[in-house]
Each structure stands twice: as C-alpha cells, then as structure tokens.
C-alpha positions as CSV (number, residue, x, y, z in Angstrom):
1,M,111.2,97.4,73.9
2,I,108.8,98.4,76.6
3,A,109.2,102.0,75.8
4,E,108.2,101.3,72.2
5,A,105.1,99.3,73.3
6,S,104.1,101.9,75.8
7,V,104.2,104.7,73.1
8,G,101.8,102.7,70.9
9,F,99.6,102.0,74.0
10,A,99.6,105.7,74.9
11,E,98.6,106.7,71.4
12,A,95.8,104.1,71.4
13,A,94.7,105.2,74.9
14,S,94.3,108.8,73.8
15,L,91.7,107.8,71.1
16,P,88.1,108.5,72.1
17,V,86.2,105.4,73.2
18,T,82.7,105.5,72.0
19,K,79.8,103.1,72.5
20,A,80.0,102.1,68.8
21,T,83.8,101.4,69.2
22,V,83.2,99.1,72.2
23,E,80.3,97.3,70.4
24,N,82.5,96.8,67.3
25,I,85.2,95.3,69.4
26,M,82.8,93.1,71.3
27,D,81.2,91.9,68.1
28,S,84.6,90.9,66.6
29,V,85.7,88.8,69.6
30,G,85.7,85.2,68.5
31,N,84.8,86.2,64.9
32,P,87.9,87.0,63.1
33,G,87.4,88.7,59.8
34,W,89.4,88.5,56.6
35,E,91.6,91.4,57.7
36,H,92.4,89.6,61.0
37,L,93.4,86.5,59.1
38,Q,95.6,88.5,56.8
39,Q,97.2,90.2,59.7
40,A,97.9,86.8,61.4
41,R,99.5,85.5,58.1
42,K,101.7,88.6,57.9
43,L,102.9,88.1,61.5
44,L,103.6,84.4,60.9
45,A,105.5,85.2,57.8
46,R,107.7,87.6,59.7
47,M,108.7,85.0,62.2
48,P,111.9,83.0,61.6
49,A,111.2,79.4,60.7
50,R,113.5,78.2,63.5
51,L,111.4,80.0,66.1
52,V,108.2,78.6,64.7
53,D,109.7,75.1,64.9
54,F,110.5,75.8,68.6
55,T,106.8,76.3,69.3
56,H,105.8,72.7,68.6
57,D,107.9,70.8,71.2
58,P,107.6,71.1,75.0
59,Y,111.4,71.2,75.5
60,T,112.0,73.9,73.0
61,A,108.9,75.8,73.9
62,R,110.1,76.1,77.5
63,A,113.5,77.2,76.2
64,A,111.9,79.9,74.1
65,V,109.8,81.2,77.0
66,Y,113.0,81.3,79.1
67,A,114.8,83.1,76.4
68,L,112.0,85.6,76.0
69,L,112.5,86.5,79.7
70,L,116.2,87.0,79.5
71,D,117.3,90.6,80.2
72,S,119.0,92.7,77.5
73,D,121.6,93.8,80.1
74,A,124.5,91.3,80.0
75,R,125.1,91.4,83.7
76,Q,121.5,90.8,84.6
77,R,121.2,88.1,82.0
78,A,124.2,86.3,83.5
79,V,122.4,86.3,86.9
80,Q,119.3,84.9,85.2
81,L,121.3,82.2,83.4
82,E,122.8,81.1,86.6
83,V,119.4,80.7,88.2
84,L,118.2,78.9,85.1
85,K,121.2,76.6,85.0
86,K,120.4,75.4,88.5
87,G,116.6,75.1,88.0
88,A,116.0,74.0,84.4
89,D,116.5,70.7,82.7
90,A,120.0,70.6,81.1
91,N,118.7,70.1,77.6
92,V,116.2,72.9,78.0
93,F,119.0,75.2,79.3
94,R,121.2,74.3,76.3
95,E,118.3,75.1,73.9
96,T,117.7,78.4,75.7
97,L,121.3,79.4,75.1
98,E,120.9,78.4,71.4
99,I,117.7,80.3,70.7
100,Q,118.3,83.4,72.8
101,P,120.1,85.4,70.1
102,Q,117.3,84.9,67.7
103,L,114.6,85.8,70.2
104,E,116.6,88.9,71.2
105,Q,116.3,90.1,67.6
106,L,112.6,89.3,67.4
107,A,110.4,92.3,66.9
108,P,108.4,93.2,70.1
109,E,105.0,92.8,68.3
110,L,105.9,89.2,67.5
111,R,106.7,88.0,71.0
112,L,103.2,87.5,72.4
113,P,101.9,85.8,69.2
114,L,104.9,83.5,69.4
115,L,104.0,82.7,73.0
116,D,100.4,81.9,72.0
117,M,101.8,79.5,69.4
118,M,103.7,77.7,72.2
119,L,100.8,77.1,74.5
120,P,99.6,73.8,73.0
121,A,103.1,72.3,73.4
122,L,103.4,73.6,76.9
123,K,100.1,71.9,77.8
124,T,101.8,68.6,77.1
125,L,104.3,68.9,79.9
126,S,104.1,66.5,82.8
127,K,103.0,67.9,86.1
128,A,106.6,67.8,87.4
129,Q,107.9,69.6,84.3
130,Y,105.2,72.2,84.6
131,T,106.0,72.8,88.3
132,A,109.7,73.3,87.4
133,F,108.8,75.5,84.4
134,R,106.6,77.7,86.5
135,K,109.2,78.0,89.2
136,N,111.9,79.0,86.7
137,V,109.6,81.5,85.0
138,I,108.9,83.2,88.3
139,A,112.6,83.1,89.2
140,L,113.6,84.8,85.9
141,I,111.0,87.5,86.4
142,K,112.0,88.2,90.0
143,S,115.8,88.1,89.4
144,D,116.0,91.9,88.9
145,H,113.5,92.8,91.6
146,Q,111.3,94.5,89.0
147,V,108.5,93.3,86.8
148,S,108.2,94.8,83.3
149,L,104.9,95.0,81.5
150,F,106.0,92.2,79.1
151,E,107.0,89.9,82.1
152,Y,103.7,90.5,83.8
153,T,101.8,89.9,80.6
154,L,103.7,86.7,79.8
155,H,103.2,85.4,83.3
156,R,99.5,86.1,83.2
157,I,99.1,84.4,79.8
158,L,100.9,81.3,81.1
159,L,98.8,81.2,84.3
160,R,95.6,81.7,82.4
161,H,96.2,79.0,79.8
162,L,98.3,76.4,81.7
163,H,97.5,76.5,85.4
164,S,94.1,74.8,85.1
165,T,95.6,72.1,83.0
166,F,98.0,71.1,85.7
167,I,96.3,72.2,89.0
168,S,92.8,71.0,89.9
169,A,91.0,74.0,91.2
170,A,87.6,75.6,90.7
171,P,87.7,78.3,88.1
172,E,87.6,81.9,89.4
173,P,84.3,83.6,88.5
174,V,84.5,86.1,85.7
175,R,84.0,89.7,87.0
176,F,83.2,92.5,84.6
177,E,83.7,96.1,85.3
178,S,81.9,98.9,83.4
179,L,83.9,100.7,80.8
C-alpha cells in the first residue's frame, strides 16, 4: 500500500514546480471547481455503503479508524488486536473486528477521504472517549515499533482536527517556509 502511494508521490515530485503551478494551487485552495466536485463524487461512489455508514457514528467511526491502523501481517495484527481489546470499549472493539475485512480491501486512495468523513462524528466524543481513543491510536501505531507514512498522516490529521476540540490550549502559530 505504501509502496503504491510512494510511487505516485515520486512521480509527482519529479514534475517541475513553477511559479504558475504554485499560484494555481494556491488559488484553488478553498475554491473547489467543478472538476474537484466531480472527483469527490467519484471517490464517494467507490466507497462501500457500509463504510460510509460507519462515518456518521462516533462508535463506528472509532472502530473504522482502528481498523485502518491494523497491520496486514496476521501476527502483527494479532498483537494490535490484543492491545485494542484491553484499551478500547468492548462495543467499539467488536465493530472493529466486523469492519476490518472491508477496510482491508479499500483502495488506498479512499482511506484518507474516508477518515475526513469521520471527523465530524469523532468530534462528538466525550473527553474521556477521546482520551481513550487517542491512547489506542498511538498504541496501534507504536505496536510494531515503526511508523508508516499512512500512520503518520492519519495521526497528524486526527491531532489537527480533534485535539483543539478536546484540549484547551492556545493554537500554535502558523509558520510558512519558502518553496
């Protein structure tokens, strides 16, 4: 999965970046065009209805996030499931086991859009649920003593969108680097 994503990234990274390209990208941020909406519709149409249903409820959304983090290696997945069984709500754990086979078959390019769809439901967690959820996500990521690009990205998205909802802290100032 990561190898496929990194091939696409490597191809994109080899394209020349011009000032016009950067300006076009900057102009399009927050202003989706017709082609962007069509692409979003195509991605949504490719997602199984059961997975889309999981995005609307905080219990099933947590289960889907956990399932996204489960390793493809059976031995490592067994270790992760033991960690999750001890730390997660029993109903969420059961839902994780139920949805895991479908998420394992989900195309890599649909995983982050699915995560984005879950964020509103995850924002409705109680503070205690969020604390346990965050602890479980970190435990699943750390279970193999390696952090994949997908795990890192998923964790950063969750932190960026959820942390301020549950933890009162001054926002970090935005820092820009030159291209």
